C-alpha positions in Angstrom: -11.4 -63.7 24.7 -7.9 -62.5 24.0 -9.0 -60.7 20.9 -11.8 -58.9 22.8 -9.1 -57.8 25.4 -6.8 -56.6 22.8 -9.5 -54.4 21.2 -10.5 -53.0 24.5 -6.9 -52.2 25.3 -6.4 -50.5 21.9 -9.5 -48.5 22.5 -8.3 -47.4 25.9 -4.9 -46.4 24.5 -6.7 -44.3 21.8 -8.8 -42.7 24.3 -5.9 -41.9 26.6 -3.8 -40.5 23.6 -6.8 -38.3 22.6 -7.1 -37.0 26.2 -3.3 -36.2 26.1 -3.6 -34.3 22.8 -6.7 -32.4 24.1 -4.8 -31.5 27.3 -1.8 -30.4 25.2 -4.0 -28.3 22.9 -5.4 -26.5 25.9 -2.0 -25.9 27.4 -0.6 -24.5 24.1 -3.8 -22.4 23.7 -3.4 -20.9 27.1 0.2 -20.2 26.5 -0.6 -18.5 23.2 -3.1 -16.2 24.9 -0.6 -15.3 27.5 2.0 -14.6 24.8 -0.4 -12.6 22.8 -1.6 -10.4 25.7 2.1 -9.8 26.4 2.7 -8.6 22.9 4.9 -11.6 21.9 3.2 -12.4 18.7 5.8 -14.7 17.2 5.6 -16.8 20.4 1.9 -16.7 20.3 1.7 -17.8 16.7 3.9 -20.8 17.5 1.8 -21.9 20.4 -1.5 -21.6 18.4 0.2 -23.6 15.7 1.1 -26.3 18.2 -2.4 -26.2 19.7 -4.0 -26.9 16.2 -1.5 -29.6 15.5 -2.5 -31.4 18.6 -6.3 -30.8 18.0 -7.3 -29.5 14.5 -10.9 -29.0 15.9 -10.0 -26.5 18.6 -11.8 -23.6 16.7 -11.1 -20.8 19.3 -7.5 -21.3 18.3 -8.2 -20.3 14.7 -9.7 -17.1 15.8 -6.9 -16.3 18.2 -4.3 -17.3 15.6 -6.1 -15.0 13.1 -5.8 -12.1 15.5 -2.1 -12.8 16.0 -1.5 -12.9 12.3 -3.1 -9.5 12.1 -0.6 -8.2 14.5 2.1 -9.7 12.3 0.5 -8.2 9.2 -0.1 -11.6 7.6 -3.5 -10.5 6.3 -4.1 -13.5 3.9 -3.3 -15.9 6.7 -5.6 -14.0 9.0 -8.5 -14.2 6.5 -7.9 -18.0 6.1 -8.1 -18.6 9.8 -11.2 -16.3 10.3 -12.9 -18.2 7.4 -12.3 -21.6 9.1 -13.8 -20.2 12.4 -16.7 -18.5 10.6 -17.6 -21.7 8.8 -18.1 -23.5 12.1 -19.7 -20.5 13.8 -21.3 -18.3 11.1 -23.2 -16.1 13.6 -20.1 -14.8 15.3 -20.3 -11.1 14.4 -16.9 -10.1 15.7 -15.3 -12.7 13.4 -17.1 -11.5 10.4 -16.2 -7.9 11.2 -12.6 -8.9 11.8 -12.4 -10.9 8.6 -13.7 -7.8 6.8 -10.8 -5.7 8.2 -8.2 -8.3 7.3 -9.7 -8.7 3.8 -9.5 -5.0 3.3 -5.8 -4.9 4.4 -5.2 -8.0 2.1 -6.4 -6.0 -0.9 -9.6 -8.2 -1.1 -11.9 -5.2 -1.4 -15.0 -6.7 -2.8 -14.9 -9.5 -0.3 -14.3 -7.1 2.5 -17.3 -5.0 1.5 -19.4 -8.3 1.5 -18.2 -9.0 5.1 -19.0 -5.5 6.3 -22.4 -5.6 4.6 -23.2 -9.0 6.2 -22.0 -7.6 9.7 -24.5 -4.7 9.4 -27.3 -7.1 8.9 -26.4 -9.4 11.8 -28.0 -9.2 15.2 -25.7 -8.2 18.0 -25.8 -10.3 21.1 -23.5 -11.5 23.8 -20.5 -9.8 25.4 -17.9 -8.2 23.4 -14.6 -10.2 23.3 -12.5 -7.9 21.1 -11.6 -4.3 20.7 -10.4 -2.4 17.8 -8.4 0.8 17.5 -10.0 3.2 15.0 -7.6 4.6 12.7 -7.7 6.6 9.5 -7.0 4.0 6.7 -4.7 6.7 4.9 -2.5 7.3 7.8 -4.3 9.3 10.6 -3.7 8.5 14.2 -5.9 6.4 16.6 -8.7 8.5 17.9 -10.7 6.0 20.0 -11.3 2.4 21.0 -14.4 0.6 19.4 -15.8 -2.9 19.7 -17.8 -5.0 17.2 -20.7 -4.8 19.6 -20.6 -1.0 19.9 -22.2 1.7 17.9 -19.9 1.6 14.9 -22.4 1.6 12.0 -20.8 4.7 10.6 -17.3 3.2 10.9 -18.4 0.2 9.0 -20.2 2.3 6.4 -17.0 4.2 5.9 -15.0 1.0 5.4 -17.5 -0.1 2.7 -17.1 3.2 1.0 -13.4 2.8 1.0 -13.6 -0.7 -0.4 -15.8 0.7 -3.2 -13.3 3.5 -3.7 -10.5 1.0 -4.1 -12.4 -0.8 -6.9 -13.2 2.5 -8.5 -17.0 2.5 -7.8 -16.9 6.2 -7.0 -20.6 6.9 -6.9 -21.1 4.0 -4.5 -18.2 5.1 -2.3 -19.6 8.7 -2.0 -23.0 7.3 -1.2 -21.5 5.2 1.7 -19.4 8.1 2.9 -22.5 10.4 2.8 -24.4 7.9 5.0 -21.4 7.6 7.5 -21.3 11.5 7.7 -25.0 11.6 8.3 -24.7 9.3 11.3 -21.5 10.9 12.6 -20.9 14.3 11.2 -18.0 15.0 13.5 -15.5 12.4 12.1 -12.9 14.2 10.0 -11.8 10.8 8.3 -15.1 10.5 6.5 -14.9 13.9 4.9 -11.2 13.2 3.9 -12.2 9.9 2.2 -15.2 11.4 0.5 -12.8 14.1 -0.8 -10.6 11.6 -2.3 -13.5 10.1 -4.3 -14.8 13.4 -5.4 -11.3 14.3 -6.6 -11.2 11.2 -8.6 -14.5 12.1 -10.1 -13.2 15.5 -11.2 -15.2 17.4 -8.7 -12.3 19.4 -7.4 -14.4 22.1 -5.7 -16.4 19.4 -3.9 -13.1 17.6 -2.8 -11.6 20.9 -1.6 -14.7 21.6 0.5 -14.4 18.2 2.2 -10.7 18.4 2.9 -11.3 21.9 4.5 -14.2 20.4 6.5 -11.8 17.6 7.8 -9.4 20.2 8.8 -11.9 22.3 10.6 -12.9 19.3 12.6 -9.3 18.1 13.3 -6.7 20.7 12.7 -4.0 18.1 13.0 -5.4 15.9 10.1 -2.3 15.5 8.1 -3.8 13.4 5.3 -6.5 16.1 4.7 -3.8 18.9 4.6 -1.7 16.7 2.2 -4.5 16.0 -0.1 -5.6 19.6 -0.1 -2.1 20.6 -1.1 -2.1 18.2 -3.9 -5.4 19.4 -5.0 -4.6 23.1 -4.9 -1.6 22.3 -7.0 -3.9 20.7 -9.6 -5.9 23.9 -9.5 -2.7 25.9 -10.1 -2.9 27.6 -6.7 0.8 27.0 -6.1 1.3 29.3 -3.2 -1.6 27.8 -1.2 -0.5 24.3 -2.2 3.0 24.6 -0.8 1.6 26.3 2.4 -0.7 23.2 3.0 2.2 20.9 2.4 4.4 22.8 4.8 1.7 22.6 7.4 1.2 18.9 6.8 5.1 18.4 7.4 5.1 20.6 10.4 2.3 18.7 12.0 3.6 15.3 11.3 7.3 15.2 10.3 7.4 11.4 10.3 5.3 10.8 7.2 7.3 10.6 4.0 4.6 11.5 1.3 4.2 15.2 2.3 8.0 15.6 1.7 7.9 13.7 -1.6 4.9 15.8 -2.8 6.6 19.0 -1.9 9.8 17.8 -3.5 7.9 17.2 -6.7 6.4 20.7 -6.5 9.8 22.3 -5.9 11.4 20.3 -8.8 8.7 21.5 -11.1 9.2 25.1 -10.0 12.9 24.9 -10.3 13.8 24.9 -6.6 16.4 22.0 -7.1 18.1 22.3 -3.7 14.8 22.5 -1.9 13.6 19.4 -3.9 16.8 17.6 -3.1 16.4 18.2 0.6 12.9 17.0 0.6 13.8 13.8 -1.3 16.6 13.1 1.1 14.0 13.4 3.9 11.3 11.4 2.3 13.8 8.6 1.3 15.1 8.5 4.9 11.6 7.8 6.0 10.6 5.3 3.3 13.6 3.6 1.5 11.4 1.3 -0.7 9.6 4.0 -2.7 11.1 3.5 -6.3 9.9 6.7 -7.7 11.6 8.7 -4.9 15.0 7.3 -6.0 14.3 8.0 -9.6 13.1 11.5 -9.0 16.1 12.3 -6.6 18.3 11.0 -9.3 16.8 13.3 -11.7 17.4 16.2 -9.3 21.0 15.3 -8.9 21.5 14.9 -12.7 20.1 18.5 -13.0 22.7 19.7 -10.3 25.3 17.8 -12.4 25.9 15.3 -9.6 26.3 12.4 -12.1 27.9 9.9 -9.8 25.1 10.6 -7.2 22.4 10.4 -9.9 23.9 7.1 -11.2 23.8 5.6 -7.5 20.1 6.6 -7.2 19.0 5.1 -10.5 21.0 2.0 -9.5 19.1 1.8 -6.2 15.8 2.1 -8.0 16.8 -0.8 -10.3 17.6 -3.0 -7.3 14.3 -2.3 -5.8 12.5 -3.2 -9.1 14.7 -4.8 -11.8 12.1 -4.4 -14.5 11.5 -0.6 -14.0 12.3 0.6 -17.5 12.4 4.2 -16.5 15.2 3.7 -14.1 17.3 1.9 -16.8 16.6 4.6 -19.3 17.5 7.4 -16.8 20.7 5.6 -15.9 21.5 5.2 -19.5 21.2 9.0 -20.0 23.6 9.6 -17.0 26.1 7.1 -18.6 25.9 8.9 -21.8 26.8 12.2 -20.1 29.6 10.4 -18.4 30.8 9.2 -21.9 30.4 5.6 -20.9 28.6 4.8 -24.2 28.8 1.0 -24.3 27.3 0.8 -20.7 24.6 3.4 -21.7 23.8 1.3 -24.8 23.2 -1.7 -22.5 20.9 0.3 -20.2 18.8 1.5 -23.1 18.6 -2.0 -24.4 17.3 -3.3 -21.1 14.7 -0.5 -20.9 13.5 -1.5 -24.5 13.4 -5.2 -23.4 11.0 -4.3 -20.6 9.1 -1.8 -22.7 9.4 -2.6 -26.3 7.5 0.6 -27.4 9.8 3.0 -25.5 10.3 5.5 -28.4 12.7 7.7 -26.4 14.8 4.8 -25.6 15.2 3.9 -29.2 16.1 7.6 -30.0 18.7 7.8 -27.3 20.2 4.4 -28.2 20.4 5.6 -31.8 22.4 8.6 -30.7 24.8 6.4 -28.6 25.2 4.0 -31.5 25.9 6.8 -33.9 28.6 8.1 -31.6 30.0 4.4 -31.4 30.2 4.5 -35.2 27.4 1.9 -35.7 25.5 3.8 -38.2 23.3 1.0 -39.6 22.1 0.1 -36.2 21.6 3.7 -35.3 19.5 4.2 -38.3 17.3 1.1 -37.5 16.8 2.5 -34.0 15.7 6.0 -35.2 13.4 4.5 -37.9 11.8 2.4 -35.0 11.4 5.5 -32.8 9.7 7.2 -35.7 7.2 4.4 -36.2 6.6 4.6 -32.5 5.4 8.2 -32.8 8.6 10.0 -31.7 8.7 13.7 -32.8 11.5 16.3 -33.2 13.9 13.6 -34.5 14.3 14.7 -38.1 17.7 16.3 -37.5 19.1 13.2 -35.7 17.6 11.0 -38.4 19.3 12.9 -41.3 22.7 12.4 -39.4 22.4 8.7 -38.7 20.5 7.5 -41.8 22.7 8.9 -44.6 
């Protein structure tokens, strides 16, 4: 009898504990929803974590936590949570659509295309729970609010096209963009995206037509103007190229890449001060672009600002320690500053990260020759020759006596 009472009491305690956990999960979920709606995403994430710790089977919390992780740009985390939710509720169209978006942002392009394709094949039913702000994937602004239950077939086809473009299936990408344009011929983004695919195919005239069409629909489409400027430069229409880049910068001065592209154009045309001005602005808008630091260093080197060039190459190395070009360029500056031992070290590191760097072997040979280490200099110049370096006969005759 006592044993039966003990078992009954244990069961009662377990039931009460389960009820407490369920109550706690509900409270944390509600608190998470309130925090999310208030834009307090870190707080919301913590509440959803606590909810699922109390009740791992509270599946709505996985969907809400996934949406929160999207706001925090934790795309892989969002994909994981959506996948848990979809495994339990495979017919939830909004979750499939949202996972497709998260997978795209996470760089999982083939899986994203699969989700979007599945979404297009799913019946839509029930009330819409989520809204999405349509944006150009390559940096355009929000143009309208859409829902997963709305008429967004063209939007989804466009995303499939983008996923195919990312994995270099250009023909497929163009086909999807074509279909999206057929459904909605008034969306500038679709023409801009198709122009990119055509440009990568080598169809420069077709790409130009698409960029111009995008601009005709939306005169403020910065991405189309930027891409058109880059394309015109490739077609050697330099005046028109700079004009488009100027227009892109004027219409959206807070994007870094039009400045960086114009800087590269100005550098190639010999306008060093103009290039420096553009690199300054581009770097101020995006400090993590390694090539911007290297290119600005090259401009400063040409302007004989060797300390400034040295600092820029050093900053590039801090961003990416194994970037051999930055080590090589800094070695060149150190050579000009007559800091030969430091230059030798930089060339050696460049070679460490890129063992077939013929020019680094050549330059290190010159430095070692100046340091009086002829045998090592000769070894370097012979290595450069075997790697295909040209125009080194004069140097070779000096260091390999």
